[in-house]
C-alpha positions, 0 to 999 in steps of 0.5 A: 767708643771704648774711651767713652765707656772708660770715661763714663765708668770713671765718672760714675766711680768718682760720683759714687766715691764723692757721695759716700764722703759723709758716711765715711766722715761719720764712720771716722768720727765714730771710730775716733770716739771709740778710740778716745773711750778706749784710751780713757779706759786704758788710762784708768786701768793703768792707774788702778794697776799702779794703786794695786801694785803699791798696795801689794808692795806695802802688804809684802813689806808688812808681811816681811816685817812681821816675819822678821819680828816673829823670827826675833821673838823665836830667837829670844824665846830660844835664848830664854829656854837655853838659859834655863837649861844651863 
């Protein structure tokens, strides 16, 4: 009798498990689509970050060049002023 009950429960579990296969496949498909969408978003964000980083480096280089030019100009002015003082 116990074996019959175990067999019936096992059969019911197997049938229940098999009946949810389509729902499971649909959930997997949905999750796959979400992962693909997130992967695309990550790739886009990485591309944007690289572009921003490149622009920031160019701005930093330009600022350093302007600072160097200003220092050279100040040095020239100091030299001109010191030559008039002599």
